[in-house]
N, C-alpha and C positions, 0 to 999 in steps of 0.2 A: 573515521572513527569506526571501530568494529562494533557489532551489535551488542556484545557483552558489555563493553564500556558505556555505550549509550544507555543500556538498561540499568547499569550500576548508578550512573549519574541521575537517571530518571527517578529511581527509588530514593536516592539521596535528596533530590529536590522536592519530590512529592511527599516524602516522609512516611510512607507506609507500603504495604505489599501491593504487588501488581498481578493482574491476570493478563495473559497475552492470548489473543485469538490469532490464528495463523491460517493463511491460505498459501499453498505452495503449488508451483508448476501449473498455474492456470494459464492456458495458452489460447490466445485469440488471434484472429487475422484482421489487420486493419491497414489502411493506406497511411503510411508514415514515412517521413524522410524529406530532406532538402535536396538530395542529389537527383540529377536528371533521370538516372535509371530507376529511381524510386517513385517517380511520378506515374500515376495511373495503374499501379500494381499494389497488391496487398503483401504484407509481410507477417510472418508469425512472430508474435511478441509473447514472452512468458512473464507473468506477474507473480511476484512473491510479496506477501503483505503481512505485516505484524501490526495488530491493533492492541494498544495498551489501555487497560481499564483499571481504575482505582480499586484496590482491595484484592483479597484472595480467599474470600469466604465462600462457603457453600450457599447456593441459592436458598431462599426460604422454603421453596417447594421444588420438587424435581419435575419442573414443567418449563417448556420453551418460552413462555411469556415472562419468565423470571430472569432471563438472560438476553444479551444482544445476540440475535440469530446470525450464525456464520454466513448464511446465504446473502446477507446484506452486502458483504464484501464483493462477492461475485456480481451481484446485481448492480452495484455502483460502478464497477469496471465496465460491465456491459452497457450501462447507460451512457458512460463517457465516450465509448468508442463506436457506438451505433451510428452509422452513417456520417461520421465526421472524419475529415482529413486533418492530420496533425503533422507539423513539420519536425518538431523536436521531442525526443523522449523526455527531456527536462520539463517541457511545458505540460506534457501529459501527467508525469509523476507529481509535479507540484499541484496540478489541478485535483488529482486524486487525493493528495494529502489534505487539501482544503476541504474536500467532500467528506473524508473520514473524520476529520477533526470537528466538523459541524455537528456530529452526533454528541449529545450531551454527556453520555457515559464515557466517551473516549478522552483520555488525557494526553495521549501521544500516539504517533503512528510512524511506521517505516514502510516505504514502498520501493520495490525494485522492478524495473521494466527492462527486459533483455531482448535484444534482437537476435533471433536464432539463425537466420539464413544469410547474413551479410557476407560472410567469407566462405570459400569453398572447403576450407579445413574445418575442424570441429570447434574453432574459437568462436566466442560470442562477445558482443558488446552490450553495454547497458548503463543504466543510471539508477542510483539508489539515493533516496532522500529520507531523512529522519527528522521529525519535528515534535516538540512538546507544544501543547495547546498554549498559545501566547497569553491568554487571560487566566490560565489555571493558577490557583493560589500556590505559592511556594512557601517552604518553611522559612 
């Protein structure tokens, strides 16, 4: 499902406007992969994240404590990859989704993790998962 369709269905289910926080092209190095040549080495992984919040209104005040700080997205990714070895992108992406959806303000999230250096040409491989908070009230 494309992001636009996910967002359309999300607005339909949630029943009101959305705000999307985005992180694009956040690259970290971590040890990841199941193949023998991926053991004991780090790879560059690019993260692209969309965090969906209920509503699209201006904050009560023009101050950072009135909104969910964008830095929390980078911080959660850094926390998840620090000193940890991961076999599958799917495991990492699903874990990040759980982490983002644990925030009370978040109603849905989409996470893409892309391996940048697997192939010698410019092609990339990755995993994208999108999820609505399971216990979020629907129309």
